[in-house]
N, C-alpha and C positions, 0 to 999 in steps of 0.2 A: 256829360260837360254842359257845362251853362254858363249862359253868355251874357257876360254885362256892357256898360259903359255906353253913354253919350255918343260917340262916336259913332259905334256898332248900331247901335238904335236907331241913327238917324239914316242912317242907307237902308236900301235894300235892290236885290239883284233882278234883271232884268227877267221878265217873264219867260219868254223864245228859249233865251241861249246859258240861266243861271250865271251871266256877267256882271259887271259893273259899269252902269251907263257912265258917258262921257266927262259929265259934270261930278261925278261922286270919284273919277279916276281921279281928275283933278284937282279934288279936294285930299282925296288919298293922298298924292303926291308932293303936297303942300303941308302934311301930317307928318309924311314921310321926312323931310328936307327939314323938319324941327326934329325930332326925334333923330338925325342920322349927326349928332354931338360933334362927330369928327369932320364932318363934310367929306367924307370919303364916297359916297352911294350906295352903303351901307350900315348896319347896325350889328353890333355883335350880340354875344350871349348874354349878357351884363342887360343891354339895355331889352331883349328880346323878354329876359326874364319878368321883369318890372314891367312889361305891358301885360303881357300874361296873366300876371300875377290880378292886372287891373283888371280886364279883360274879363278872365273865366276862375274858375275856382278849381282849376286844376295845382297837383301838390308839385313840389319841386323835382323829383327825378318822373313825374308823367312831362313839365316842361322841357325840360332838357331830350326829353325821349322826341317831343314834337321839333324842337330845335334840330334836331338831328336826322330829323325824319324832310324837314324843309332845307336843309343846308345840301341841295340837290350835288355842291360841287365841292362838297366836305372845303371847302373854303374857311370854316368857325365863323362865319358871318351869314346874314342874309340879306339881301340885294332886294333893290325893290320888286323886278316879279316875282320871287319868292314871295314877298311879305303881301305882296298883291291875292296871291292864292292864298293866302293864308286868311287875309282878311274874308274873303268871298266866301269861306265855310265857314268862318264865325259869322257870317251877315244870314247865310241859309242855315245855320243852325239855331239861330236867335229868333228866325220866322219860319222854323217849323218844318224846312224843306233838302235837309242833309242827307236825304236816300234822292231825292229827285236831283240833285247836285252829283253825289256820288255815280249815279248811272249817267248823265248827262258828262260826267267829265273822269269818265270811269280809269279809260287810259292815262291822264296825269295824275290819275290818284295810283294806281298803280305802281306807274314810275317812282313814286315816291315811297311807296313800298320795299319797288324792289331796290335794294341800297347795295347790294354786289352785281347789279347789272348781269344778273344772269338768265334776265328774260323771263325769272320765274318766282314767286314768293312760297313761304313756308307760312306755316301754322303761327311764330311768332309775328314774324314783319306781317302778318292780317292784324294779331290781337293790337298791334301799333296803332291801325284803324280804326279800332274800336275805342281807342280814347280819344278821340277827335268824334266819332259818328254817333257814339254812347250806345255800341252791342259791348253787351258784356263781356267776359272771357267766354265762358261756355256760350254763350251764343256766337262767339267769334269761331269758337272750336265745334260744334256745331254745322254752322255753314259752311267751315272748312272742310269737314267731313263730306257735308253734301253734296257740295261741288268738286269735289276732287276724282273726279270722273273715271280717270285713268288708275285710280286709286299709287300714286307714286309720291305719296306725301307734299305734294307741290300743286300749285296752282299759276295757270301760263294765263296769257293775258283776256284769253277767248273765257278762259270756264271763270275769269276773275269777273268779268263783264257779262256772263251770264248768271253774277253771283249778285250783283248790284240790281239786277232787272227783277230778278225774284225779290229782292228786298223791296224794290218800288213796288211792286205789281201785290203783294201784302200789307205793304203801308198803302194803298190805294184802297183795298176792298174794309181792311181794318175802318178806317177813318169813313168809307160809305156808308158804314153799316150802324155808326153812331145816332146815327137822325131816327132809322128806326125805335133803334134800343130804350133811345132819350125817349120817345113816345110810350112806352111800356112801362118806364119808369126807373129802369136802373139797363147796365151792361156788364156784369160781373163775368159773360162771356168773352167780352172785347177785353176787358181789361186784362183776361187769361192769358189771350191769345198774345197781345202785344206784351206781356211779361215775358211771356215763352219764347216768341220770335225775336225780341229785341232785345232780349237781357233785361229790360227796361224795370227799376222795381216802382209796385205800385203807386205809390206816392207821388209817380212822375205823371203818371197818367190822367190828371186833371188837367194840366199844368201843358202836355203834350195834346193836351185834346181842342184848349183855349184857343192855342195858338195856332191852328188849324181853322176855327169857328169865328177867330178875329180878319184869317185871309179870307176866306169863304163871301163873309160880309161885306169885307172892302171891296172883292171884286163885284159885288153885286152891286155896290151903291156906285162903284166907276160906273158900270155898263147902266143904273136906272140915270144917273148924270146926263151920262153922254147922249 
C-alpha cells in the first residue's frame, strides 16, 4: 500500500512510542470533526472509502476489508480511537516504519486481526494485515507457516509477537546492509532478500530505501543541530 495526502505527509510519529504527539492529535481531532458530517462522533463506510481513496492506492475491496478490520465493535462505523490508530499506521507506512509500528503495537494489531475474538488468527486473517503493511500473499503465508510453532494452523498472540520481531529484525539487517552495497556499486542481493522476505516488488525497493535514507539523514541533521 502506498500513502498520499498533505495531512499524512505533515505528521510524524513519536520516535520512542510510535504514536502521534499531542499537537498532532489535536490536529487530527479537528480533522475528524470536519469529516464527521452528521456530528455523531463517528464516520461511516462511505466517508471512510473516500478518505482511503485519497490517502492510499487501495482498491474498493481492499478498502472494505480495512474498514471491517478497524470496525472492532462491529458498529458499521469508525470512531475517533479507531481512526487514530489507522492514521498512525498510515504515517508509519509513509515514513517507512511500518515494521517497527507493527512490532511496538503487536497486541493491538493482533486484536484487529482476531475478528472472531477466538484469541488466535488464521492464515486468512494474517493476509488482511498484508494489505496494510505491504506483505504479499506469498510472504504472509510463508511467515504464517514459519511461526505456527505448534502446527495447529493458528497463531496465538505470542507466536504473532515473534513474527513481528522477526520482521523488524530482518528489516534492520537489510537496511544496514545498503550502505556497504552502495559503496560497492549495487546491491542485487539486498533487492532479492527484501523481495523474498516482505514480498515487495523490485520496483518498490528504491522507494523503500529512499525513505530510510531520508529518515537517517534527518535524524543526523537534528543531532548535529542540537
